[in-house]
Structure formats: C-alpha cells, structure tokens
C-alpha positions as CSV (number, residue, x, y, z in Angstrom):
1,M,58.5,88.4,-16.7
2,K,60.6,85.4,-16.3
3,V,58.8,82.7,-14.6
4,T,60.5,79.4,-13.6
5,F,58.4,76.2,-12.7
6,V,59.9,73.6,-10.7
7,V,59.3,70.1,-9.0
8,P,61.5,70.0,-5.8
9,P,64.3,67.4,-6.1
10,W,62.9,64.0,-5.1
11,T,63.5,60.2,-5.1
12,F,61.0,57.3,-5.2
13,L,61.9,56.6,-1.5
14,D,60.1,60.1,-0.8
15,I,56.8,58.5,-1.9
16,R,57.4,54.8,-1.6
17,A,58.7,52.3,0.9
18,H,61.3,51.0,-1.4
19,D,63.3,52.3,-4.2
20,T,60.9,51.2,-7.1
21,Q,62.7,53.0,-9.9
22,G,62.5,49.7,-11.9
23,I,58.7,49.7,-12.0
24,A,57.6,53.1,-10.9
25,G,57.2,55.9,-13.2
26,A,57.6,59.7,-13.3
27,W,55.3,61.9,-15.3
28,P,55.6,65.7,-16.2
29,P,53.5,67.9,-13.9
30,I,50.8,68.6,-16.3
31,G,49.1,71.3,-14.2
32,S,52.3,73.1,-14.1
33,L,52.6,72.8,-17.9
34,Y,49.0,74.3,-18.2
35,I,49.9,77.3,-16.2
36,A,53.2,77.6,-18.3
37,A,51.1,77.7,-21.6
38,V,48.7,80.3,-20.1
39,L,51.6,82.5,-19.1
40,R,53.3,82.1,-22.4
41,E,50.1,83.3,-24.2
42,A,50.3,86.4,-21.8
43,G,53.7,87.1,-23.0
44,H,55.7,85.9,-20.2
45,Q,59.1,83.9,-20.5
46,V,58.7,80.3,-18.9
47,N,61.2,77.7,-18.0
48,F,60.9,74.5,-16.1
49,Y,63.2,72.2,-14.1
50,E,62.2,68.6,-12.9
51,G,63.6,67.6,-9.6
52,R,63.5,63.9,-10.4
53,F,66.5,64.5,-12.5
54,H,68.4,67.1,-10.7
55,S,70.1,67.1,-7.2
56,H,69.3,69.9,-4.8
57,A,72.6,71.8,-5.6
58,E,72.1,71.5,-9.4
59,M,68.6,72.9,-9.1
60,V,69.6,75.9,-7.1
61,D,72.5,76.6,-9.5
62,L,70.1,76.3,-12.5
63,I,67.5,78.7,-11.0
64,A,70.1,81.2,-9.7
65,A,71.7,81.2,-13.3
66,D,68.3,82.2,-14.8
67,Q,67.7,84.8,-12.0
68,P,63.8,84.7,-12.6
69,D,61.2,87.0,-11.4
70,V,59.0,84.3,-10.1
71,V,59.7,80.9,-9.1
72,G,56.7,78.4,-8.7
73,A,56.7,74.8,-7.2
74,F,54.2,72.0,-7.6
75,V,54.1,70.5,-4.2
76,I,52.5,67.2,-2.7
77,A,52.5,66.7,1.0
78,M,55.5,64.4,1.0
79,F,57.7,67.1,-1.0
80,W,57.1,69.9,1.4
81,E,60.2,69.6,3.6
82,R,62.3,69.5,0.3
83,T,60.4,72.5,-1.1
84,Q,61.3,74.5,2.1
85,R,64.9,73.8,1.8
86,L,64.9,74.7,-1.9
87,F,63.1,78.0,-1.4
88,R,65.4,79.1,1.4
89,D,68.4,78.4,-0.8
90,I,66.9,80.2,-3.8
91,R,66.0,83.2,-1.8
92,A,69.7,83.3,-0.7
93,R,70.8,83.3,-4.3
94,C,68.0,85.3,-5.8
95,P,66.8,87.9,-3.1
96,H,64.4,89.5,-5.3
97,T,62.7,86.5,-6.7
98,F,58.9,86.0,-5.8
99,L,58.2,82.4,-4.5
100,V,54.8,80.7,-4.9
101,V,53.6,77.1,-4.3
102,G,50.5,75.1,-5.6
103,G,49.1,71.7,-5.8
104,H,47.2,69.5,-3.5
105,G,49.3,69.9,-0.5
106,P,49.4,73.6,-0.3
107,S,45.8,74.3,-1.4
108,A,44.8,72.2,1.8
109,R,47.4,73.8,4.1
110,D,47.8,77.1,2.6
111,I,48.1,79.2,5.9
112,E,50.4,76.6,7.4
113,C,52.6,76.8,4.3
114,L,53.0,80.4,4.6
115,N,53.4,80.3,8.4
116,E,56.2,77.5,8.0
117,L,58.1,79.2,5.2
118,P,58.7,83.0,5.7
119,E,60.3,83.1,2.3
120,L,57.1,82.1,0.5
121,G,55.0,84.9,-1.1
122,A,51.7,83.1,-1.9
123,V,49.9,79.9,-2.4
124,V,47.6,79.4,-5.3
125,R,44.9,77.3,-4.5
126,S,43.1,74.5,-6.6
127,E,42.8,75.3,-10.5
128,A,45.8,77.9,-10.9
129,E,46.0,78.9,-14.5
130,Y,44.3,82.1,-14.3
131,T,45.5,82.9,-10.8
132,M,48.9,82.6,-11.8
133,R,48.5,84.8,-14.7
134,E,46.8,87.4,-12.7
135,L,49.5,87.0,-9.9
136,V,52.5,87.6,-12.5
137,N,50.6,90.4,-14.0
138,R,50.3,92.2,-10.9
139,L,53.8,91.6,-9.8
140,E,54.9,93.0,-13.3
141,T,52.8,96.2,-12.8
142,G,53.5,96.6,-9.3
143,Q,50.0,96.0,-8.0
144,P,49.5,94.4,-4.5
145,L,48.1,91.0,-4.3
146,D,45.3,91.5,-1.8
147,G,42.0,90.6,-3.2
148,L,43.7,88.1,-5.9
149,L,40.9,85.4,-6.1
150,G,42.3,81.7,-5.6
151,A,45.3,82.9,-3.6
152,T,46.5,83.0,-0.1
153,V,48.9,85.8,0.3
154,R,50.8,88.0,2.7
155,V,49.2,91.2,3.7
156,D,51.4,93.3,6.1
157,G,53.2,90.2,6.7
158,L,50.3,88.0,7.8
159,P,48.6,85.3,5.7
160,V,45.5,86.2,4.3
161,R,43.1,83.7,2.4
162,N,41.3,85.5,-0.6
163,P,38.0,84.1,-1.9
164,P,38.2,81.1,-4.2
165,R,38.3,81.8,-8.0
166,P,35.3,80.6,-10.1
167,F,36.4,77.3,-12.0
168,I,37.4,77.9,-15.8
169,E,34.5,77.2,-18.2
170,P,34.5,76.2,-21.0
171,L,37.7,74.2,-20.7
172,D,38.4,74.4,-24.4
173,E,39.6,78.1,-24.1
174,L,42.7,76.7,-22.4
175,P,45.9,76.2,-24.6
176,F,47.5,72.7,-24.6
177,P,50.0,72.1,-22.0
178,A,53.5,73.4,-22.9
179,M,54.8,69.8,-23.1
180,D,58.0,71.1,-24.9
181,L,59.3,72.3,-21.4
182,A,59.3,68.7,-20.1
183,R,60.7,67.0,-23.2
184,R,64.3,67.6,-22.2
185,Y,63.9,65.0,-19.4
186,P,63.8,61.2,-19.8
187,Y,60.3,60.7,-18.3
188,R,59.4,56.7,-18.0
189,P,55.9,55.7,-17.1
190,S,55.2,53.0,-14.6
191,Y,55.5,49.4,-15.8
192,G,52.2,48.0,-17.0
193,Q,50.6,51.3,-17.3
194,V,51.6,52.0,-20.8
195,L,51.3,49.9,-24.1
196,R,53.8,51.8,-26.2
197,L,56.3,54.4,-26.0
198,P,56.4,57.5,-26.4
199,T,53.5,58.4,-24.2
200,F,51.7,61.5,-23.2
201,Q,49.2,62.8,-20.8
202,V,45.8,64.4,-21.4
203,I,43.2,65.7,-19.1
204,S,39.8,65.7,-20.9
205,S,37.6,66.8,-18.1
206,R,37.8,68.4,-14.6
207,G,36.2,67.9,-11.3
208,C,34.4,64.9,-9.9
209,V,30.6,64.5,-8.9
210,N,31.4,61.8,-6.2
211,H,32.3,62.3,-2.6
212,C,34.7,59.5,-1.3
213,I,36.0,60.4,2.0
214,Y,39.7,59.8,1.2
215,C,39.9,62.0,-1.9
216,Y,41.0,65.8,-2.0
217,R,39.0,67.3,-5.0
218,L,41.5,69.9,-6.2
219,M,39.4,70.6,-9.3
220,G,36.1,70.9,-7.6
221,S,33.2,68.7,-6.5
222,K,29.5,68.4,-7.5
223,V,30.2,69.6,-11.0
224,L,32.2,67.9,-13.7
225,R,33.5,70.1,-16.5
226,L,34.1,68.6,-19.8
227,R,36.1,69.5,-23.0
228,T,34.4,68.7,-26.2
229,P,35.5,65.7,-28.2
230,E,36.9,67.7,-31.0
231,N,39.2,69.7,-28.5
232,V,40.5,66.5,-26.8
233,V,41.2,64.8,-30.1
234,D,42.8,67.9,-31.4
235,E,45.3,67.6,-28.5
236,I,46.0,63.9,-29.0
237,E,46.6,64.5,-32.8
238,H,48.9,67.3,-31.8
239,Y,51.2,65.0,-29.7
240,V,51.1,62.3,-32.6
241,L,52.0,64.6,-35.2
242,R,54.6,66.7,-33.4
243,Y,56.2,64.1,-31.0
244,G,55.3,60.9,-32.5
245,A,53.1,59.8,-29.7
246,R,51.9,56.2,-29.6
247,D,50.1,55.9,-26.1
248,I,48.1,58.4,-24.1
249,K,47.4,58.3,-20.3
250,F,44.0,60.1,-19.5
251,W,44.1,61.6,-16.0
252,D,40.3,62.2,-15.8
253,E,38.8,61.2,-12.5
254,C,36.0,59.6,-14.4
255,F,36.5,59.5,-18.0
256,T,33.2,57.7,-18.9
257,F,31.0,60.0,-16.9
258,D,29.2,61.4,-20.1
259,R,28.5,58.5,-22.4
260,Q,27.7,60.6,-25.4
261,R,31.0,62.5,-25.0
262,V,32.9,59.2,-24.9
263,V,31.1,58.0,-28.0
264,G,31.9,61.4,-29.9
265,M,35.7,61.1,-29.0
266,C,35.9,57.5,-30.1
267,E,34.1,58.3,-33.4
268,E,36.5,61.3,-33.9
269,I,39.6,59.2,-33.4
270,L,38.4,56.7,-35.8
271,R,37.4,59.3,-38.4
272,R,40.7,60.9,-38.3
273,N,42.3,57.5,-38.5
274,I,44.6,58.2,-35.3
275,R,46.6,55.3,-34.6
276,V,47.2,55.5,-30.9
277,S,46.3,53.3,-27.8
278,W,45.1,55.0,-24.6
279,W,44.3,54.4,-20.9
280,V,41.5,55.7,-18.8
281,S,40.1,55.7,-15.4
282,A,36.4,55.0,-14.8
283,R,33.8,54.2,-12.4
284,A,32.0,50.9,-12.4
285,D,28.5,52.5,-12.7
286,Y,29.5,54.5,-15.7
287,V,30.3,51.8,-18.4
288,D,28.4,49.5,-20.5
289,L,29.4,46.7,-23.0
290,Q,28.5,48.6,-26.2
291,M,30.5,51.7,-25.3
292,L,33.5,49.5,-24.1
293,K,33.5,47.7,-27.4
294,L,33.6,51.1,-29.2
295,M,36.3,52.3,-26.9
296,K,38.4,49.2,-27.8
297,R,38.1,49.9,-31.5
298,A,39.4,53.6,-30.9
299,G,42.4,52.3,-29.1
300,C,41.5,52.0,-25.4
301,W,43.6,49.1,-24.1
302,C,43.2,49.5,-20.2
303,I,40.7,50.9,-17.8
304,N,41.5,51.8,-14.2
305,I,38.6,50.9,-12.0
306,G,38.6,52.0,-8.3
307,V,37.2,48.9,-6.6
308,E,38.6,49.7,-3.0
309,S,37.0,46.8,-1.0
310,G,35.3,43.3,-1.5
311,V,33.0,44.1,1.4
312,Q,29.7,46.3,0.8
313,K,29.9,47.9,4.4
314,N,33.3,49.2,3.7
315,L,32.4,50.6,0.3
316,D,29.3,52.3,2.0
317,T,31.9,53.9,4.6
318,L,33.9,55.4,1.8
319,R,30.9,56.9,0.2
320,K,31.7,55.0,-3.1
321,N,28.0,54.8,-4.0
322,L,28.7,51.4,-5.6
323,T,27.7,47.9,-5.2
324,L,29.8,44.8,-5.6
325,S,27.6,43.7,-8.2
326,Q,28.2,46.8,-10.2
327,I,31.8,46.3,-9.9
328,E,31.7,42.7,-11.0
329,H,29.7,43.5,-14.1
330,A,31.9,46.4,-15.1
331,V,35.1,44.2,-14.9
332,R,33.5,41.5,-16.7
333,W,32.2,43.7,-19.5
334,T,35.6,45.4,-19.7
335,H,37.4,42.1,-20.2
336,Q,34.7,40.8,-22.6
337,A,35.4,44.0,-24.7
338,G,38.9,43.0,-25.0
339,I,40.2,45.7,-22.8
340,K,42.6,45.2,-19.6
341,T,41.7,46.3,-16.1
342,F,43.9,47.7,-13.5
343,L,42.0,47.6,-10.2
344,T,43.0,49.4,-7.0
345,F,42.0,48.3,-3.5
346,I,42.3,50.0,0.0
347,F,43.1,48.5,3.4
348,G,42.6,50.1,6.7
349,I,39.2,51.6,5.9
350,P,37.4,53.1,9.1
351,G,35.6,50.1,10.7
352,E,37.2,47.4,8.6
353,T,38.4,44.2,10.3
354,F,41.4,42.1,9.3
355,E,39.0,39.3,8.3
356,E,37.3,41.8,6.0
357,G,40.5,42.7,4.5
358,L,41.1,39.0,3.7
359,E,37.7,38.9,2.0
360,T,38.9,41.9,-0.2
361,I,41.9,39.9,-1.2
362,R,39.8,37.0,-2.2
363,F,37.5,39.5,-4.2
364,A,40.5,40.9,-6.1
365,K,41.6,37.5,-7.2
366,R,38.2,36.6,-8.3
367,L,37.9,39.7,-10.5
368,D,41.4,38.9,-11.8
369,G,42.4,42.2,-13.4
370,H,45.5,42.6,-15.3
371,L,47.2,44.7,-12.6
372,A,46.1,45.4,-9.1
373,E,47.4,47.9,-6.6
374,F,46.8,47.6,-2.8
375,F,47.0,50.9,-0.9
376,P,46.8,51.7,2.9
377,I,44.1,54.4,3.2
378,S,45.8,57.6,3.5
379,P,43.9,60.7,5.2
380,F,45.6,63.5,3.3
381,P,45.0,67.1,4.7
382,G,41.8,68.6,3.1
383,T,39.9,65.3,2.9
384,V,36.9,64.3,4.9
385,L,38.9,61.2,6.3
386,H,41.6,63.7,7.6
387,D,39.0,65.6,9.5
388,M,37.5,62.4,11.1
389,A,40.7,60.3,11.4
390,S,41.4,60.9,15.1
391,E,37.6,59.8,15.8
392,V,37.8,56.4,13.9
393,G,41.4,55.4,14.2
394,V,45.0,56.6,14.9
395,I,46.8,59.0,12.5
396,N,50.5,59.6,12.2
397,P,50.9,63.4,12.8
398,D,53.9,63.4,10.6
399,V,52.6,64.4,7.0
400,K,55.5,62.7,5.3
401,Q,54.4,59.4,6.5
402,I,50.8,59.8,5.3
403,G,51.4,58.1,1.9
404,L,49.6,55.6,-0.5
405,L,52.8,53.7,-0.8
406,K,54.8,54.2,2.3
407,E,55.7,51.1,4.4
408,E,55.1,52.9,7.7
409,I,51.2,53.2,8.0
410,G,50.1,56.8,8.2
411,F,46.7,55.7,9.6
412,H,44.9,52.8,10.9
413,P,41.3,52.2,12.3
414,H,40.5,51.3,15.7
415,T,39.4,47.9,14.3
416,M,42.9,47.0,13.1
417,T,46.5,47.7,14.2
418,A,49.0,49.2,11.9
419,S,50.7,45.8,11.5
420,Q,47.6,44.0,10.4
421,V,47.0,46.8,7.7
422,S,50.8,46.2,6.5
423,E,50.3,42.4,6.7
424,L,47.1,42.8,4.4
425,R,49.0,44.6,1.8
426,R,51.9,42.1,1.8
427,R,49.4,39.1,1.7
428,A,47.6,40.8,-1.1
429,F,50.5,41.4,-3.4
430,R,51.9,38.0,-2.8
431,E,48.6,36.0,-3.3
432,Y,47.7,38.2,-6.3
433,Y,50.9,38.3,-8.4
434,F,52.4,35.1,-7.5
435,R,49.5,32.7,-8.8
436,P,51.2,30.6,-11.5
437,R,48.3,31.4,-13.9
438,R,48.9,35.2,-13.5
439,V,52.5,34.9,-13.9
440,V,52.1,32.8,-17.2
441,K,49.8,35.6,-18.5
442,Y,52.4,38.3,-17.8
443,V,55.1,36.4,-19.4
444,S,53.1,35.7,-22.5
445,S,51.9,39.2,-23.0
446,I,55.4,40.6,-23.2
447,R,55.9,42.6,-26.3
448,S,59.0,44.8,-25.9
449,W,62.2,45.2,-23.9
450,F,60.7,47.7,-21.6
451,E,58.1,45.2,-20.5
452,V,60.7,42.6,-20.0
453,Q,62.6,45.0,-17.7
454,G,59.5,46.1,-15.9
455,L,58.3,42.5,-15.3
456,I,61.8,41.4,-13.9
457,N,62.1,44.7,-11.6
458,G,58.4,44.4,-10.7
459,F,58.7,40.7,-9.4
460,T,62.1,41.5,-7.6
461,T,60.6,44.4,-5.8
462,L,57.6,42.2,-4.8
463,L,59.7,39.5,-3.6
464,K,61.5,42.1,-1.2
465,F,58.2,43.6,-0.1
466,T,56.2,40.3,0.6
467,R,59.1,38.6,2.3
468,K,58.8,40.6,5.4
469,R,56.1,39.6,7.8
470,D,54.7,41.8,10.7
471,D,53.5,40.1,13.9
472,C,49.8,41.0,13.1
473,G,48.4,39.0,15.8
474,Y,46.5,36.7,13.3
475,N,46.9,33.0,12.8
476,F,46.7,32.1,9.0
C-alpha cells in the first residue's frame, strides 16, 4: 500500500510566544520515521512531508498528487486544529484515503479526537511501529480493525478503544529510522543544542522509571527498555558513513540510567574511532565523575539535566525523587569532566510562591550551566498534573494555550497569579543570560557562523521577551 506520513503545516508561533526561528530548531519526527522503516520492511511504499516547510495548500496538493491509501499524521496538542483542517481537505481530494493520527496528543485524547474529526479513521496510541504495520496490513487485506491492539478505531461509527499493545522488546529488532525521507528538508537544530553540523537524532532507550507529575510517558513507565551498545553505535556509524554526521542528539529520557551500558557505548565509539560529538539528557542521580570523564573522551559535549526548582519542597511536589544536593553534585561533576550543561527549570509548580520562584532563579545562577531554559509548568492531557490541575490551580481550557513556550500561561497555582509566573520567566532569562560574565563566555566560545547567527538572534529575542513586564503585584 501507499502510505504518506505528515507533520501538519506549522510555524514557531504555534508553540512559542514569539517567532524564534533564529534560535529555535526543527527536528525530523523520528517516531514517524521509525514507523516508515517498519512499513518499508513489510513491503509498503512510504512517503513523508514536513509541515514546517510547506503551506497548507502545498501540503494538500502534494498528498492529493500521491493519492495514498493511508495518511498518518504526527500530532502534538498545539497542532490539533491544524490537523483537523488538513484532514478535512485531504478527504475532499482523496475520498478513499484512510486517515490516522498518533503522538502524545492523540494518545491522551483518542476518543475526543475521533469524536471531533469524523474524517479520522483511527488513533494509534503510544509506541506505534507494530500497530501501524498491522493496521496497514489489515486495510490491504480488507480485514476489520476491531481488536487491533494499541489503536482506537471506529466500530459501527463509534469510537472503540482496543487494549494496549505490549511494548517492543528487544528494541534491537527495529530497523533504523528512514532518515532518507527527511533529508529533502533543511532541518536546523536549536542554537546552542548542537556542536557541529550536520546533526542527527538517536533514541537508545525507551520508557522512564520515574513518575514526575508533568510528564506524559508515551513509551511507558516503570520499565526502561534499552538497546545494546553495539546496536546504538551501529546507528551512529551509519549516519557518519552515509550522511557525514558530525553531531548526535540523543532523545532518551535518561541516557545514563544503566551505567554499564553507557560505558559499553563509550568504549565501542572509541574502539571504532568514530569522530562524532553528542548530547544527552540525564538525571542528577545517575551520573558520577568517572563515567562523565569517559563520556567526554567518547565525544559527549553537553548534558541536559532537569533541575526544575531550587526549592526542595517543590521538587517533592513534582515527584522528582531528587535532592538539591544531588543536583549540585551532578552539575559540578559534569563541568569538572569538561562537559557543558543545559539546565531546565519550571515556574508555576503547585504550591509554589513567587518568593520560591526567585530562589529558583538564584539557584540557577549558582549552578551556572552553559544554557538554561525556564518553562511555565504545563498540564498536558494524560499527565497527573492535568488530572489534578483544577484542584491545585487554574487551568486554561484551551489546549492550544497549554504549552511550554507560550506567553499566555496555561496554568497557574492558587499560590501565584498568571502574571507572577510570566514575570518570573522574564526575570529569570534577564538575570541569567545578561550577566556580563555569561555574555563573555558565549562570545568567547563561538566557533562557527551558525553560532554567530544563533547568538545574535538569541539575544535579540531575549531582549524583546524580557523587556515586557507584567504587573505581578510584587515589589522588587
């Protein structure tokens, strides 16, 4: 069958308060490319279109010209309205095409999606490679979709949620993502989140054993499934040899969970003499100095650590299962190993006060990571926070406004106003990035024209964002 995967047409204004094209990045949807590779193995013809680089009309024309049997869209909450418009116009031009969506948003709102979009045939939930393969095979042979594990489908016109599909194990059996389908587009990563170009993505594990209240665990909780070191390095080497990759972004939720596997990966990279830099995310309680030094030797240049708050009470509310001392040790060890840090923080935590937000800003400056991001907490559908939001605060009923980078605050706790959350973000960016010592470090670290452009655009955007000031009812 002919299958076309799409990311609906979008702009940075769909997910951010300002047009931050100069610093924000766009990555290929690696989940869709994994599914594409699995469908190819099953003998199906697969195409892909990225909405970041096509207008709505262009996207409809491209799909109509293909006349595919199936169109699948990767959807996050902020893209849902655009997806509905796209699918309605596709249905008008391709009346026999089966329409299906997947991703974090539809997985959490499967019944709602089918009710809101009559043209939609199915929602594939969570990990979708084998669900989509079976769905396409059933469509090809004329079999009904009822009982299809991992999918919510229409039966006699009504949405029916079939039981979940077991998670894929071992992960090594999956083919590498069909990255060639995305190479036609000029993807660029975010400024500061890549050392060298070209850069590629790798997912070396799936799932998370932690229980943070703001996270929707699409790939499962309680169990972390790991690819073998050899399989991961095979994929890295594939990108280096075929595409000339010079940098790798790992999307694992906690890359360093299994110390022995990390050591094995680093040793395999060194044994094969693969010259590539890479970036990972890690929890503060899953690193040590010796391992970090080995990671540095093997090419690791930056680690993303979710700090979230500088107040222990608020970390406990988030169920981070971390202490401030563990975070400080992890950041210090990472810097000592010669690896940069990208630290993330959250404002608007249930029960957090404005004064506690100011303490988080002071903590962030004390840690002094290479980069820092300050988010408003966002109760996305399917999270524990979303279920409790109306009890602990005020939630915006418009799902489009529940975003990590929106200027309009999608949620604020009873202990703070929305204006106070916004003002904390602006103050945090202003105090963190406009310190003279930090500016000198950024300027002195520039090694490419890409970094020059990113630095200029970044500071220009920050100036626009931090110049505005809300009446937050607090005297500085």
